[in-house]
C-alpha positions as a LaTeX table, in Angstrom:
\begin{tabular}{lrrr}
\hline
Residue & $x$ (\AA) & $y$ (\AA) & $z$ (\AA) \\
\hline
Met1 & 99.37 & 53.02 & 85.95 \\
Ala2 & 97.25 & 53.52 & 89.06 \\
Leu3 & 95.49 & 56.84 & 89.49 \\
Gly4 & 94.87 & 58.60 & 92.79 \\
Asp5 & 91.45 & 59.69 & 94.02 \\
Lys6 & 91.79 & 63.22 & 92.59 \\
Glu7 & 92.83 & 61.93 & 89.14 \\
Arg8 & 89.98 & 59.39 & 89.14 \\
Gln9 & 87.51 & 62.13 & 90.03 \\
Val10 & 88.73 & 64.38 & 87.22 \\
Val11 & 88.76 & 61.50 & 84.70 \\
Gly12 & 85.22 & 60.69 & 85.77 \\
Glu13 & 84.03 & 64.26 & 85.30 \\
Ile14 & 85.60 & 64.43 & 81.84 \\
Ala15 & 84.15 & 61.04 & 80.84 \\
Arg16 & 80.63 & 61.93 & 82.05 \\
Ala17 & 80.68 & 65.32 & 80.31 \\
Ser18 & 81.94 & 63.77 & 77.07 \\
Leu19 & 79.29 & 61.01 & 77.23 \\
Ala20 & 76.47 & 63.48 & 77.83 \\
Ala21 & 77.59 & 65.74 & 74.99 \\
Ala22 & 77.90 & 62.78 & 72.62 \\
Val23 & 74.46 & 61.39 & 73.39 \\
Glu24 & 72.89 & 64.85 & 73.15 \\
Gly25 & 74.59 & 65.52 & 69.81 \\
Gln26 & 76.83 & 68.30 & 71.11 \\
Ala27 & 80.54 & 68.96 & 70.80 \\
Phe28 & 82.76 & 68.61 & 73.84 \\
Asn29 & 86.29 & 69.94 & 74.15 \\
Pro30 & 87.78 & 69.12 & 77.53 \\
Val31 & 90.23 & 71.48 & 79.13 \\
Asp32 & 93.62 & 70.16 & 80.25 \\
Pro33 & 93.16 & 69.60 & 84.00 \\
Gly34 & 96.85 & 70.21 & 84.69 \\
Leu35 & 97.42 & 66.96 & 86.60 \\
Pro36 & 100.74 & 65.27 & 85.69 \\
Ala37 & 99.37 & 61.71 & 85.92 \\
Leu38 & 96.69 & 62.57 & 83.36 \\
Glu39 & 99.34 & 63.79 & 80.88 \\
Glu40 & 100.56 & 60.20 & 80.39 \\
His41 & 100.05 & 58.74 & 76.92 \\
Cys42 & 98.48 & 55.39 & 77.72 \\
Gly43 & 95.59 & 53.31 & 76.55 \\
Cys44 & 92.17 & 53.13 & 78.11 \\
Phe45 & 88.75 & 51.60 & 77.62 \\
Val46 & 85.42 & 53.13 & 78.60 \\
Thr47 & 82.63 & 50.65 & 79.37 \\
Leu48 & 78.98 & 51.74 & 79.44 \\
Lys49 & 76.14 & 49.68 & 80.91 \\
Thr50 & 72.48 & 50.23 & 81.76 \\
Gly51 & 70.77 & 47.86 & 84.16 \\
Gly52 & 73.95 & 45.78 & 84.21 \\
Gln53 & 73.76 & 45.20 & 80.43 \\
Leu54 & 76.57 & 46.30 & 78.13 \\
Arg55 & 75.70 & 49.39 & 76.04 \\
Gly56 & 79.14 & 50.24 & 74.66 \\
Cys57 & 82.81 & 49.54 & 75.26 \\
Leu58 & 85.65 & 50.86 & 73.15 \\
Gly59 & 89.22 & 51.87 & 73.79 \\
Cys60 & 92.81 & 51.71 & 72.64 \\
Phe61 & 96.09 & 50.22 & 73.80 \\
Val62 & 98.24 & 53.24 & 72.95 \\
Ser63 & 97.41 & 56.86 & 72.37 \\
Asp64 & 99.13 & 59.90 & 70.95 \\
Asn65 & 97.05 & 62.04 & 73.32 \\
Pro66 & 97.22 & 62.56 & 77.07 \\
Leu67 & 94.98 & 60.29 & 79.16 \\
Trp68 & 92.40 & 63.00 & 79.89 \\
Gln69 & 91.81 & 63.50 & 76.14 \\
Thr70 & 91.84 & 59.77 & 75.39 \\
Val71 & 89.17 & 59.16 & 78.04 \\
Ala72 & 87.00 & 61.92 & 76.58 \\
Asp73 & 87.39 & 60.47 & 73.09 \\
Tyr74 & 86.53 & 56.91 & 74.12 \\
Ala75 & 83.57 & 57.91 & 76.27 \\
Arg76 & 82.16 & 59.45 & 73.09 \\
His77 & 83.17 & 56.50 & 70.88 \\
Ser78 & 81.69 & 53.96 & 73.32 \\
Ala79 & 78.34 & 55.74 & 73.16 \\
Leu80 & 78.25 & 56.41 & 69.42 \\
Ser81 & 80.60 & 54.05 & 67.60 \\
Asp82 & 80.50 & 50.58 & 69.18 \\
Pro83 & 79.37 & 48.44 & 66.21 \\
Arg84 & 77.49 & 46.06 & 68.50 \\
Phe85 & 74.98 & 48.83 & 69.22 \\
Thr86 & 74.56 & 50.45 & 65.82 \\
Arg87 & 70.79 & 49.98 & 65.94 \\
Asn88 & 70.42 & 50.66 & 69.64 \\
Arg89 & 72.47 & 53.72 & 70.60 \\
Leu90 & 72.19 & 55.33 & 74.01 \\
Thr91 & 69.57 & 58.06 & 74.24 \\
Pro92 & 69.53 & 61.23 & 76.36 \\
Arg93 & 66.72 & 59.68 & 78.41 \\
Glu94 & 69.08 & 56.85 & 79.46 \\
Leu95 & 71.93 & 59.11 & 80.65 \\
Pro96 & 70.94 & 59.13 & 84.35 \\
Glu97 & 71.04 & 55.31 & 84.40 \\
Val98 & 74.35 & 54.80 & 82.59 \\
Glu99 & 76.93 & 52.94 & 84.65 \\
Met100 & 80.40 & 53.90 & 83.49 \\
Glu101 & 83.71 & 52.17 & 84.09 \\
Val102 & 87.13 & 53.39 & 83.00 \\
Ser103 & 90.06 & 51.02 & 82.56 \\
Val104 & 93.48 & 52.70 & 82.34 \\
Leu105 & 95.85 & 50.22 & 80.69 \\
Ser106 & 99.44 & 49.24 & 81.18 \\
Pro107 & 101.47 & 48.71 & 78.00 \\
Leu108 & 100.95 & 45.42 & 76.15 \\
Glu109 & 103.47 & 42.70 & 77.03 \\
Pro110 & 104.19 & 39.74 & 74.73 \\
Cys111 & 103.01 & 36.52 & 76.37 \\
Ser112 & 105.07 & 33.44 & 75.51 \\
Asp113 & 103.06 & 31.21 & 77.88 \\
Pro114 & 99.37 & 32.14 & 77.69 \\
Ser115 & 98.49 & 29.51 & 80.28 \\
Ser116 & 100.49 & 31.44 & 82.89 \\
Ile117 & 98.15 & 34.44 & 83.12 \\
Thr118 & 96.01 & 35.23 & 86.14 \\
Pro119 & 92.36 & 35.76 & 85.18 \\
Gly120 & 91.01 & 38.93 & 86.75 \\
Val121 & 94.51 & 40.44 & 86.91 \\
His122 & 95.59 & 40.19 & 83.29 \\
Gly123 & 93.72 & 41.41 & 80.25 \\
Ile124 & 94.46 & 39.64 & 76.99 \\
Tyr125 & 94.94 & 40.59 & 73.36 \\
Val126 & 95.29 & 38.11 & 70.49 \\
Lys127 & 96.30 & 38.89 & 66.92 \\
Arg128 & 96.75 & 36.76 & 63.85 \\
Gly129 & 96.99 & 38.53 & 60.52 \\
Pro130 & 94.12 & 41.03 & 60.28 \\
Gln131 & 92.10 & 39.34 & 63.06 \\
Ser132 & 92.41 & 40.50 & 66.63 \\
Gly133 & 90.45 & 40.66 & 69.84 \\
Cys134 & 90.83 & 41.59 & 73.47 \\
Tyr135 & 89.23 & 41.15 & 76.85 \\
Leu136 & 89.75 & 43.48 & 79.77 \\
Pro137 & 90.87 & 41.79 & 83.02 \\
Gln138 & 87.45 & 42.21 & 84.64 \\
Val139 & 85.77 & 40.06 & 81.96 \\
Ala140 & 87.25 & 36.89 & 83.51 \\
Thr141 & 85.98 & 37.94 & 86.93 \\
Glu142 & 82.50 & 38.84 & 85.67 \\
Thr143 & 82.11 & 35.56 & 83.77 \\
Gly144 & 83.93 & 33.27 & 86.20 \\
Trp145 & 86.20 & 32.04 & 83.40 \\
Gly146 & 89.49 & 30.29 & 83.96 \\
Val147 & 92.56 & 30.68 & 81.77 \\
Glu148 & 91.44 & 28.38 & 78.95 \\
Glu149 & 87.91 & 29.76 & 78.72 \\
Phe150 & 89.28 & 33.32 & 78.72 \\
Trp151 & 91.69 & 32.76 & 75.81 \\
Thr152 & 89.31 & 30.46 & 73.90 \\
Ser153 & 86.41 & 32.91 & 74.05 \\
Cys154 & 88.63 & 35.82 & 73.06 \\
Cys155 & 89.91 & 33.94 & 70.01 \\
Arg156 & 86.50 & 32.60 & 68.95 \\
Asp157 & 84.08 & 35.33 & 70.00 \\
Lys158 & 86.12 & 38.53 & 69.77 \\
Ala159 & 88.74 & 37.82 & 67.11 \\
Gly160 & 86.79 & 35.42 & 64.89 \\
Met161 & 89.62 & 32.87 & 65.01 \\
Ser162 & 89.53 & 29.19 & 65.80 \\
Pro163 & 88.95 & 28.62 & 69.54 \\
Asp164 & 92.44 & 27.17 & 69.96 \\
Ala165 & 94.25 & 29.88 & 67.98 \\
Trp166 & 95.93 & 31.07 & 71.19 \\
Arg167 & 97.82 & 27.76 & 71.26 \\
Glu168 & 98.85 & 27.84 & 67.60 \\
Pro169 & 102.11 & 29.14 & 66.13 \\
Gly170 & 101.61 & 32.42 & 64.31 \\
Thr171 & 99.13 & 33.82 & 66.83 \\
Glu172 & 100.49 & 36.74 & 68.80 \\
Cys173 & 99.38 & 36.74 & 72.44 \\
Tyr174 & 99.75 & 39.72 & 74.75 \\
Thr175 & 98.76 & 40.62 & 78.29 \\
Phe176 & 98.18 & 43.87 & 80.13 \\
Thr177 & 96.85 & 45.06 & 83.44 \\
Ala178 & 94.37 & 47.82 & 84.13 \\
Asp179 & 93.48 & 50.31 & 86.81 \\
Val180 & 89.70 & 49.83 & 86.71 \\
Phe181 & 87.25 & 52.15 & 88.44 \\
Glu182 & 83.60 & 53.07 & 88.38 \\
Val183 & 82.71 & 56.63 & 87.41 \\
Glu184 & 80.02 & 58.25 & 89.53 \\
\hline
\end{tabular}
């Protein structure tokens, strides 16, 4: 789902307000903005960086809530709940420097031929038993990875599987696309 400029602006305002409240230890209850596109129940990820370095990134593939609420929830979760930053959470002093990116996701699609994806266009999700991992489409662009590196790293580094798990029977492979935008 691609959002228009107005919807992106509103999503950005909600995400920034939720992030600030989370980091400052305050509650935040967004108000329904009344925009039909933001009523969709879709997945999203919120990525936080400072100085170009990752500081939090969490999201979901499906949501029971409208997009505006899901974005607010994951802006908060990315700041406070990303396990990679348990000992180094964002502080109120860092808020002015936080770079924020929102990725609004399409539904997951089963991928019978993982080698057919287009890095930078497709995000990937792998699952085998209780192990799973995903990369947003922009990860391939940021790292310069091709198809094999993208799947291999996701299996090994995100899902804790063997590097070639994406090629093995019993591993579920999925793709998705994302409307990705920076939040001012």
